[in-house]
DOTORZA-960111 format. One record per residue (C-alpha): residue number from 1; residue in three letters; x, y, z. Coordinates in pm, whole numbers, padded with zeros to 5 digits. Layout:
N
n res xx yy zz
NUM ALA X Y Z
...
// end
This chain:
250
n res xx yy zz
1 UNK 11284 10413 09697
2 UNK 10990 10565 09532
3 UNK 10684 10348 09478
4 UNK 10662 10219 09114
5 UNK 10351 10229 08881
6 UNK 10310 09835 08919
7 UNK 10336 09856 09294
8 UNK 10101 10140 09316
9 UNK 09846 09940 09124
10 UNK 09895 09635 09366
11 UNK 09854 09857 09649
12 UNK 09530 10014 09509
13 UNK 09378 09669 09506
14 UNK 09504 09579 09846
15 UNK 09361 09903 09994
16 UNK 09028 09843 09837
17 UNK 08992 09493 09977
18 UNK 09099 09580 10310
19 UNK 08883 09900 10347
20 UNK 08594 09670 10215
21 UNK 08651 09425 10500
22 UNK 08716 09693 10766
23 UNK 08376 09840 10675
24 UNK 08203 09512 10759
25 UNK 08383 09414 11064
26 UNK 08530 09754 11189
27 UNK 08884 09560 11185
28 UNK 09066 09262 10988
29 UNK 09115 09493 10701
30 UNK 09368 09694 10886
31 UNK 09546 09371 10990
32 UNK 09591 09250 10632
33 UNK 09688 09590 10510
34 UNK 09975 09619 10760
35 UNK 10102 09290 10697
36 UNK 10096 09349 10324
37 UNK 10284 09678 10360
38 UNK 10559 09556 10589
39 UNK 10741 09353 10320
40 UNK 10773 09629 10080
41 UNK 10824 09951 10265
42 UNK 11015 10056 10569
43 UNK 10824 10037 10913
44 UNK 10783 10407 10952
45 UNK 10661 10456 10589
46 UNK 10442 10163 10605
47 UNK 10275 10323 10912
48 UNK 10225 10650 10743
49 UNK 10036 10489 10448
50 UNK 09856 10248 10683
51 UNK 09743 10561 10865
52 UNK 09623 10757 10563
53 UNK 09425 10464 10439
54 UNK 09260 10348 10763
55 UNK 09193 10720 10866
56 UNK 09019 10781 10543
57 UNK 08819 10427 10576
58 UNK 08733 10485 10927
59 UNK 08636 10831 10866
60 UNK 08407 10765 10575
61 UNK 08248 10467 10801
62 UNK 08198 10699 11096
63 UNK 08006 10950 10834
64 UNK 07805 10667 10709
65 UNK 07681 10557 11048
66 UNK 07724 10904 11232
67 UNK 07390 10882 11382
68 UNK 07485 10554 11588
69 UNK 07801 10717 11743
70 UNK 07806 10718 12109
71 UNK 07987 11046 12173
72 UNK 08037 11004 12541
73 UNK 08250 10697 12472
74 UNK 08442 10881 12218
75 UNK 08528 11171 12457
76 UNK 08649 10933 12718
77 UNK 08839 10733 12473
78 UNK 09027 11065 12370
79 UNK 09151 11102 12725
80 UNK 09335 10780 12711
81 UNK 09461 10851 12356
82 UNK 09613 11210 12501
83 UNK 09802 11017 12786
84 UNK 09952 10745 12543
85 UNK 10068 11006 12303
86 UNK 10236 11200 12543
87 UNK 10431 10881 12652
88 UNK 10527 10787 12297
89 UNK 10633 11152 12203
90 UNK 10880 11131 12487
91 UNK 11009 10796 12378
92 UNK 11008 10844 12009
93 UNK 11064 10454 11930
94 UNK 11016 10281 11602
95 UNK 10947 09910 11640
96 UNK 11120 09665 11383
97 UNK 10911 09442 11150
98 UNK 10953 09117 11343
99 UNK 10811 09302 11663
100 UNK 10517 09441 11448
101 UNK 10419 09120 11313
102 UNK 10452 08927 11644
103 UNK 10215 09174 11815
104 UNK 09978 09190 11530
105 UNK 09931 08796 11562
106 UNK 09908 08806 11938
107 UNK 09638 09058 11983
108 UNK 09339 08861 11874
109 UNK 09429 08561 12110
110 UNK 09477 08789 12408
111 UNK 09129 08928 12318
112 UNK 08976 08596 12318
113 UNK 09146 08454 12641
114 UNK 09022 08731 12864
115 UNK 08726 08611 13053
116 UNK 08387 08780 13013
117 UNK 08359 08892 13383
118 UNK 08726 09029 13369
119 UNK 08690 09209 13019
120 UNK 08692 09585 13022
121 UNK 08414 09736 12848
122 UNK 08386 10075 12694
123 UNK 08048 10143 12854
124 UNK 08181 10087 13212
125 UNK 08377 10328 13424
126 UNK 08714 10384 13290
127 UNK 08685 10129 13020
128 UNK 08680 10377 12732
129 UNK 08971 10592 12904
130 UNK 09171 10249 12926
131 UNK 09062 10155 12565
132 UNK 09208 10484 12434
133 UNK 09550 10421 12622
134 UNK 09586 10061 12518
135 UNK 09443 10123 12156
136 UNK 09683 10413 12087
137 UNK 09998 10232 12244
138 UNK 09912 09937 12007
139 UNK 09868 10172 11707
140 UNK 10221 10324 11776
141 UNK 10379 09979 11822
142 UNK 10219 09753 11565
143 UNK 10001 09998 11358
144 UNK 09685 09811 11444
145 UNK 09469 09787 11747
146 UNK 09124 09680 11612
147 UNK 09131 09325 11759
148 UNK 09212 09445 12114
149 UNK 08956 09725 12102
150 UNK 08710 09466 12006
151 UNK 08730 09351 12377
152 UNK 08612 09684 12476
153 UNK 08320 09727 12222
154 UNK 08178 09396 12127
155 UNK 08071 09296 12487
156 UNK 07884 09609 12536
157 UNK 07514 09619 12475
158 UNK 07538 09839 12167
159 UNK 07435 09676 11846
160 UNK 07671 09600 11550
161 UNK 07611 09949 11373
162 UNK 07683 10123 11711
163 UNK 08009 09928 11761
164 UNK 08132 09972 11404
165 UNK 08041 10374 11419
166 UNK 08173 10427 11758
167 UNK 08494 10222 11703
168 UNK 08562 10408 11374
169 UNK 08528 10747 11517
170 UNK 08759 10653 11792
171 UNK 09014 10508 11547
172 UNK 09011 10814 11330
173 UNK 09168 11018 11590
174 UNK 09402 10704 11661
175 UNK 09529 10696 11299
176 UNK 09575 11084 11295
177 UNK 09794 11032 11577
178 UNK 09987 10759 11419
179 UNK 10014 10964 11099
180 UNK 10164 11248 11298
181 UNK 10409 11046 11503
182 UNK 10560 10840 11222
183 UNK 10540 11109 10961
184 UNK 10741 11337 11181
185 UNK 10996 11027 11200
186 UNK 10997 10923 10854
187 UNK 10928 11220 10661
188 UNK 10755 11011 10411
189 UNK 10500 11225 10222
190 UNK 10686 11378 09939
191 UNK 10990 11132 09993
192 UNK 10908 10762 09935
193 UNK 10533 10820 09926
194 UNK 10400 11038 09646
195 UNK 10084 11269 09683
196 UNK 09947 11035 09412
197 UNK 09985 10749 09621
198 UNK 09821 10938 09910
199 UNK 09524 11044 09689
200 UNK 09479 10680 09559
201 UNK 09477 10564 09938
202 UNK 09213 10787 10025
203 UNK 09009 10678 09714
204 UNK 09025 10336 09763
205 UNK 08935 10362 10128
206 UNK 08639 10560 10047
207 UNK 08504 10319 09780
208 UNK 08577 10014 09962
209 UNK 08408 10153 10274
210 UNK 08077 10254 10097
211 UNK 08066 09907 09901
212 UNK 08067 09716 10239
213 UNK 07752 09907 10364
214 UNK 07496 09694 10217
215 UNK 07699 09377 10354
216 UNK 07694 09515 10713
217 UNK 07324 09596 10672
218 UNK 07213 09236 10598
219 UNK 07441 09075 10864
220 UNK 07299 08976 11203
221 UNK 07472 09064 11524
222 UNK 07537 08697 11581
223 UNK 07689 08657 11258
224 UNK 07888 08987 11303
225 UNK 08048 08851 11624
226 UNK 08120 08513 11495
227 UNK 08284 08610 11178
228 UNK 08485 08879 11342
229 UNK 08643 08639 11588
230 UNK 08709 08367 11335
231 UNK 08857 08590 11086
232 UNK 09106 08783 11308
233 UNK 09232 08463 11502
234 UNK 09305 08318 11129
235 UNK 09504 08634 11037
236 UNK 09662 08663 11360
237 UNK 09809 08290 11334
238 UNK 09957 08366 11007
239 UNK 10123 08687 11133
240 UNK 10259 08497 11450
241 UNK 10435 08268 11218
242 UNK 10560 08539 10984
243 UNK 10693 08743 11278
244 UNK 10908 08446 11422
245 UNK 11033 08360 11103
246 UNK 11159 08737 11061
247 UNK 11306 08725 11387
248 UNK 11512 08405 11334
249 UNK 11633 08550 11003
250 UNK 11777 08822 11225
// end
């Protein structure tokens, strides 16, 4: 099934909006995008298009805030990523739509339920490595890991710009891993996804991310954390209901 012109236009609007949202909060946009792609594309193809968009969005966001990136945390995160990638390369599993939606929905609530004293932090010993392991595993299971990574980053002493910049840099390599993994399984580019759709996805990601910068600059750290939590929990609730409904339908 090749993507039609009307569907491409609709995808462009969705990609623009979700990239703008991700540019502000460092997540949420990716959750909405995955939920929008799953009803219209097979899981591997949805994963590939999501990876292209989010890799572009996070890459541009990292470039905009590059001076705030904590490179030591990024290097440690990459160690965990490599371990998770090795495991999934051996298993080569593709989750079904119900599993993806339920995992997407549950993630924000798990993140909130973990007490502060027990929450792993990226700036603590082995925290970044564990974030890379868990984040990559979630990306290859549900396509999204932002809410869970929030546990590792938001409770650090970094300000909102350092949080967004460092998470974005880590997410670039994670989405690249997802692109390679599902691209190999789906053979999507040149098949169901044309190069025109790929170029459009990259363009919308850059435009949406650039437009978000002025909003993030004007937002306080308190507002950033409050809005992030409320937004992802609301989205998570919707996905749990959808996932259960899809599962019940067989």
